[in-house]
C-alpha positions in Angstrom: 64.7 -44.8 29.0 61.4 -44.3 27.7 62.2 -41.2 25.9 64.9 -43.3 24.2 62.7 -46.3 23.2 60.1 -43.9 21.8 62.7 -42.1 19.9 64.1 -45.5 18.4 60.6 -46.8 17.5 59.5 -43.5 15.7 62.1 -43.3 12.4 60.7 -46.9 11.1 57.5 -45.8 10.1 58.9 -42.2 8.8 61.5 -44.1 6.7 58.5 -46.3 5.2 56.8 -43.4 4.2 59.7 -41.7 2.7 60.8 -44.9 0.9 57.1 -45.2 -0.6 57.4 -41.5 -1.6 60.8 -42.1 -2.9 59.1 -44.8 -5.3 56.4 -42.5 -6.3 58.8 -40.0 -7.3 60.8 -42.5 -9.3 57.6 -43.6 -11.2 56.1 -40.1 -11.6 59.6 -39.2 -13.7 59.6 -42.8 -15.3 56.2 -42.3 -16.7 56.9 -38.8 -18.1 58.6 -40.4 -21.1 55.3 -42.6 -21.9 53.5 -39.2 -21.4 55.7 -37.3 -23.7 54.9 -40.1 -26.2 51.3 -40.1 -25.8 51.3 -36.2 -26.2 53.5 -35.5 -28.9 51.3 -37.8 -31.7 49.3 -35.0 -31.9 50.6 -31.8 -30.2 53.8 -30.4 -31.6 56.9 -30.4 -29.3 57.3 -26.9 -28.6 53.6 -26.2 -27.9 53.7 -29.4 -26.0 56.8 -28.2 -23.5 55.1 -24.3 -23.2 52.1 -25.6 -22.1 53.6 -28.0 -19.8 55.9 -25.7 -18.1 53.1 -23.0 -17.7 50.8 -25.4 -16.2 53.4 -26.9 -13.9 55.4 -23.5 -12.9 51.9 -22.0 -12.0 50.9 -25.1 -9.9 54.2 -24.5 -8.0 53.7 -21.0 -7.7 50.3 -21.8 -6.0 52.2 -24.4 -3.3 54.9 -21.5 -2.8 51.6 -19.1 -2.1 50.3 -21.5 0.4 53.8 -21.9 2.2 53.6 -18.5 2.4 56.5 -17.5 0.1 56.8 -14.9 -2.8 59.0 -15.3 -5.8 61.8 -13.0 -6.2 61.5 -11.1 -9.4 64.2 -8.7 -9.1 66.7 -8.7 -12.2 69.3 -10.9 -10.6 66.9 -13.5 -10.0 65.1 -13.3 -13.3 68.5 -13.7 -15.2 69.0 -16.9 -13.2 65.8 -18.0 -13.9 66.3 -17.6 -17.4 69.5 -19.2 -17.6 68.0 -22.3 -15.5 65.4 -22.2 -17.7 67.2 -22.6 -20.8 69.5 -25.7 -19.4 66.6 -27.2 -17.4 63.4 -27.1 -19.4 63.5 -25.3 -23.0 66.4 -27.0 -24.4 66.1 -30.7 -23.0 62.3 -30.8 -22.6 61.9 -29.7 -26.3 64.6 -31.9 -27.5 63.2 -35.1 -25.5 59.7 -34.1 -26.7 60.8 -34.0 -30.4 63.4 -37.0 -30.2 60.6 -39.1 -28.5 58.6 -38.9 -32.0 61.0 -41.5 -33.3 62.4 -43.3 -30.3 60.5 -45.3 -27.8 59.5 -44.2 -24.6 62.0 -46.8 -22.8 65.3 -46.1 -24.8 64.5 -42.2 -24.1 64.3 -42.9 -20.4 67.6 -44.7 -20.4 69.3 -42.2 -22.5 68.0 -39.4 -20.5 69.2 -40.8 -17.5 72.8 -40.1 -17.9 72.8 -36.6 -16.3 74.8 -37.5 -13.2 77.6 -38.4 -15.7 77.5 -35.4 -17.8 77.2 -33.3 -14.7 80.3 -35.1 -13.3 82.2 -34.4 -16.6 81.3 -30.9 -16.7 82.0 -30.3 -13.1 85.6 -31.9 -13.6 86.4 -30.5 -16.7 85.0 -27.0 -16.8 84.1 -25.9 -12.9 86.9 -28.4 -11.6 85.5 -28.7 -8.3 84.8 -32.4 -8.7 87.3 -34.8 -7.7 87.8 -38.0 -10.2 87.7 -41.2 -7.9 88.0 -44.9 -9.3 84.5 -45.3 -8.9 83.3 -42.3 -10.9 85.6 -43.0 -13.6 84.1 -46.3 -13.9 80.5 -45.1 -13.8 81.6 -42.8 -16.6 83.0 -45.8 -18.8 79.8 -47.6 -17.9 77.6 -45.0 -19.1 79.4 -44.1 -22.3 79.4 -48.1 -23.1 75.8 -48.1 -22.1 74.9 -45.3 -24.7 76.9 -47.0 -27.4 74.9 -50.1 -26.5 71.7 -48.3 -26.8 72.4 -46.2 -30.1 74.9 -48.8 -31.7 72.5 -50.7 -34.0 71.0 -47.0 -35.1 74.5 -45.5 -35.8 75.9 -48.6 -37.8 72.9 -48.1 -40.1 74.4 -44.7 -40.8 72.8 -41.3 -40.5 68.9 -41.5 -39.8 66.0 -39.7 -37.9 66.0 -42.3 -35.4 69.8 -41.8 -35.0 69.5 -38.0 -34.7 66.6 -38.3 -32.1 68.8 -40.6 -29.9 71.5 -37.8 -30.2 69.0 -35.1 -29.3 68.1 -37.1 -26.2 71.7 -37.4 -24.9 72.2 -33.7 -25.9 69.1 -33.1 -23.4 70.8 -35.4 -20.7 74.0 -32.9 -21.2 71.8 -29.7 -20.9 70.4 -31.4 -17.4 74.1 -31.9 -16.3 74.7 -28.2 -17.1 71.7 -27.2 -15.0 72.8 -29.2 -12.1 75.9 -27.3 -12.1 74.3 -23.8 -12.5 71.7 -25.0 -9.6 74.2 -24.7 -7.2 73.7 -20.8 -7.7 70.4 -21.0 -5.7 71.7 -22.0 -2.4 70.3 -18.6 -1.2 66.7 -19.1 -2.1 64.1 -21.9 -0.9 64.6 -25.0 -3.4 60.8 -24.6 -4.9 61.8 -20.9 -6.0 63.9 -21.9 -9.0 62.0 -24.7 -9.9 58.7 -22.4 -10.2 60.9 -19.6 -11.8 62.6 -21.6 -14.2 59.2 -23.1 -15.2 57.5 -19.8 -15.7 60.5 -18.4 -17.6 60.4 -21.4 -19.7 56.8 -21.0 -20.8 57.5 -17.0 -21.1 60.3 -18.2 -23.7 58.4 -21.0 -25.7 54.8 -19.6 -25.7 55.4 -17.0 -28.2 57.5 -19.9 -30.5 54.3 -21.7 -30.1 51.9 -19.0 -31.1 53.9 -18.2 -34.2 55.1 -21.8 -35.4 52.5 -24.0 -34.5 49.5 -21.9 -34.2 48.3 -24.1 -31.7 44.5 -22.9 -32.3 44.5 -24.9 -35.7 45.4 -28.0 -33.9 43.4 -30.8 -33.2 44.6 -33.0 -30.4 43.2 -36.2 -29.2 42.1 -36.9 -25.9 44.8 -39.2 -25.3 47.3 -36.4 -25.9 45.4 -34.0 -24.2 45.2 -36.3 -20.7 48.9 -37.2 -21.3 49.7 -33.5 -21.5 47.5 -32.8 -18.3 49.4 -35.9 -16.5 52.7 -34.5 -17.7 52.3 -31.2 -16.1 50.3 -32.0 -13.1 52.0 -35.2 -11.9 55.4 -35.8 -13.5 56.6 -32.1 -13.4 54.5 -30.2 -10.5 53.8 -32.8 -8.5 56.9 -34.4 -9.0 59.2 -31.2 -7.8 57.0 -30.9 -5.2 57.8 -34.5 -3.6 61.2 -34.1 -4.8 62.0 -30.9 -2.4 59.8 -32.4 0.2 62.1 -35.8 0.2 65.2 -33.6 0.2 64.4 -32.0 3.5 63.2 -35.4 4.8 65.8 -38.0 3.5 68.4 -35.6 2.3 70.3 -35.3 -0.9 72.0 -39.1 -0.3 68.5 -40.7 -0.3 66.9 -38.9 -3.0 69.6 -39.6 -5.7 68.1 -43.2 -5.3 65.5 -42.3 -7.7 68.0 -41.8 -10.3 68.3 -45.4 -10.9 64.9 -46.3 -9.8 63.4 -44.6 -12.7 65.6 -46.4 -15.5 63.6 -49.9 -15.3 60.3 -48.2 -14.0 60.4 -46.0 -17.1 61.0 -48.9 -19.6 58.3 -51.0 -17.8 56.0 -48.3 -18.1 56.7 -47.9 -21.8 56.5 -51.8 -22.2 53.2 -52.3 -20.3 51.3 -49.1 -21.9 53.0 -48.9 -25.3 53.7 -52.5 -26.0 57.5 -51.4 -26.6 59.9 -54.3 -26.5 63.6 -53.2 -26.3 66.4 -54.7 -28.2 68.6 -57.1 -26.3 71.7 -54.5 -26.8 69.2 -52.0 -25.3 68.7 -54.4 -22.1 72.4 -54.5 -22.0 72.8 -50.8 -22.2 70.2 -50.2 -19.5 71.9 -52.7 -17.1 75.2 -50.5 -17.8 73.4 -47.0 -17.5 71.8 -48.4 -14.2 75.4 -49.4 -12.6 76.8 -46.1 -14.2 74.1 -43.8 -12.5 74.7 -45.8 -9.1 78.2 -45.4 -9.5 77.9 -41.5 -10.2 75.1 -41.0 -7.3 76.0 -43.3 -4.2 77.7 -41.4 -1.6 81.4 -41.7 -0.3 81.9 -43.8 2.8 82.6 -40.7 4.4 79.5 -38.9 3.1 77.4 -41.6 4.4 79.0 -41.5 7.8 78.5 -37.8 7.9 74.8 -38.2 7.4 74.1 -41.2 10.1 
């Protein structure tokens, strides 16, 4: 009996710590859009992302080294890192960074949070290993209506730079959805390895483009942009990835998915507090539908919840 009592008393503090870390993770990822908004004011998008991936990938590589793990660099894994880099960092990171020049950080957070919807549509329509349920169908519908409410006012005004930027951020969410699907091929590796490998591969792809196109040595970034770049790389990428994989082991996939809908209001709130943004009424309605959509897409089935208890 004493052993059972001790066992029952122990999980509560651990659960509180995990929930606290989950909130930190949601905040780090929610803040990334504000960091990007500040950084891209004086740092071109490609140079910003090339530096972000290099710093973050290097830091995660250090964590792997401290854990006694080595990044596999054979041809097969380098090929997989290349594909994952394109889907999970090069394309979406650059599109979000470019789009955030013309769109509020809060709106970027809302539009880019629909990754679960696009992952579901890709898995259902292409790989065909996703089953359509009433809840997920409603989630897709809510997400698409949410997008229309957020983008709607710009679309009604015809083609504009703001509309193009919003569409770029939506395409980035589609790329993330494809990355989720392709990421299943890394089940044979420690989860932090594809994170480090794809980020470093992303920097290899983008750095030459930055050197040729942006000539970074001619830039004069402000202290605010440089600080935002460092915060984005260290906290919202390297630390966030490390927390994410730690929480995966601690509370499992079901628990970690909670950050997907926590980071939407957090990201919008950070933009309001630090950038003075004030979303339009249609954006608030769109955000509500997007949160409902993400919950519907990520909430585990009753069978899954029972299996994890």
